[in-house]
TORVEXMI-35894 format. One line per 4 residues: number of its first residue (from 1); their letters; for each residue x, y, z of C-alpha. Coordinates in steps of 0.001 Angstrom, whole numbers. Each point is the difference from the previous one (the first is absolute). Layout:
TORVEXMI-35894
NUM> a> X:Y:Z ~ ...
***
This chain:
TORVEXMI-35894
1> mlea> 82175:-107875:34216 ~ -943:2383:-2736 ~ -3633:-776:583 ~ 364:771:3698
5> ahdm> 1673:3392:-845 ~ -2885:721:-2414 ~ -2544:-951:2689 ~ 1808:2285:2495
9> seld> 30:2811:-2545 ~ -3688:-368:-621 ~ -703:-243:3741 ~ 2113:3182:573
13> rfmr> -1982:1857:-2775 ~ -3263:-1228:1462 ~ 987:1178:3545 ~ 1083:3459:-1345
17> nfte> -3364:402:-1811 ~ -1845:-1178:3129 ~ 1963:2414:2180 ~ -687:2943:-2340
21> ihqg> -3737:-885:-94 ~ -84:-534:3760 ~ 1834:3356:547 ~ -2460:1749:-2307
25> wkdk> -3011:-1370:1896 ~ 1673:695:3330 ~ 563:3636:-1012 ~ -3639:301:-1124
29> vmai> -1272:-1512:3286 ~ 2256:2408:1976 ~ -1364:2989:-1940 ~ -3545:-1155:685
33> imek> 676:-474:3652 ~ 1598:3495:166 ~ -3031:1499:-1773 ~ -2358:-1893:2386
37> nail> 1859:1319:3000 ~ -146:3532:-1373 ~ -3768:-348:-593 ~ -466:-1379:3530
41> qhlq> 1915:2963:1433 ~ -2121:2417:-1974 ~ -3173:-1781:1107 ~ 1138:134:3668
45> attd> 762:3718:-259 ~ -3411:657:-1628 ~ -1693:-1992:2732 ~ 1821:1923:2663
49> kikm> -906:3291:-1679 ~ -3688:-1029:-185 ~ 38:-919:3682 ~ 1552:3352:855
53> meew> -2541:1835:-2147 ~ -2872:-1872:1736 ~ 1361:960:3360 ~ 206:3647:-1119
57> ekin> -3529:-226:-1331 ~ -1241:-1322:3321 ~ 1816:2830:1843 ~ -1423:2538:-2350
61> eeen> -3501:-1363:381 ~ 290:208:3784 ~ 1240:3606:-286 ~ -2690:867:-2469
65> shlk> -2737:-1476:2199 ~ 1070:2410:2765 ~ 152:2944:-2462 ~ -3275:-758:-1829
69> pkle> -2295:1553:2637 ~ 2228:3108:128 ~ -70:233:-3800 ~ -3776:-399:-64
73> srhe> -423:2721:2650 ~ 2344:2267:-1896 ~ -1843:-716:-3270 ~ -3255:784:1716
77> aswl> 1469:3196:1459 ~ 1233:985:-3375 ~ -3429:-575:-1509 ~ -1581:2087:2801
81> rker> 2441:2785:-685 ~ -809:-92:-3693 ~ -3726:87:724 ~ 508:2956:2438
85> ddya> 2043:1858:-2568 ~ -2597:-589:-2747 ~ -2691:1239:2338 ~ 2043:3033:898
89> lele> 445:791:-3748 ~ -3683:-434:-566 ~ -755:2330:2927 ~ 2385:2629:-1347
93> eeqk> -1620:-160:-3442 ~ -3431:338:1594 ~ 1111:2998:2049 ~ 1512:1622:-3107
97> kqks> -3311:-551:-1849 ~ -1864:1383:3027 ~ 2221:3134:106 ~ -255:503:-3776
101> feae> -3837:-483:204 ~ -219:2554:2901 ~ 2318:2422:-1934 ~ -2314:-230:-3035
105> aa> -3076:414:2126 ~ 1347:3101:1656
***
């Protein structure tokens, strides 16, 4: 009988150790699963954001394709205005030189 009680005591101690080890591993696995789920949620959110950004980029490209000819024509007009203004300044300088030359000659 004493031997059976000793065996039961040893079996009980073994089961407690096993339960503690099992619970420890179970806790670690649960933590890993929770971390995996958090990473998957973050990945899904990132993927959704990338898709949204690609859609915005496509919309912006379409809008820009319509605006590009206008921008080019405005750029060309701006360049022409600058050329006109430069020529006007040159003309003024030439007229001033001409007047000063005529004043000196007179």
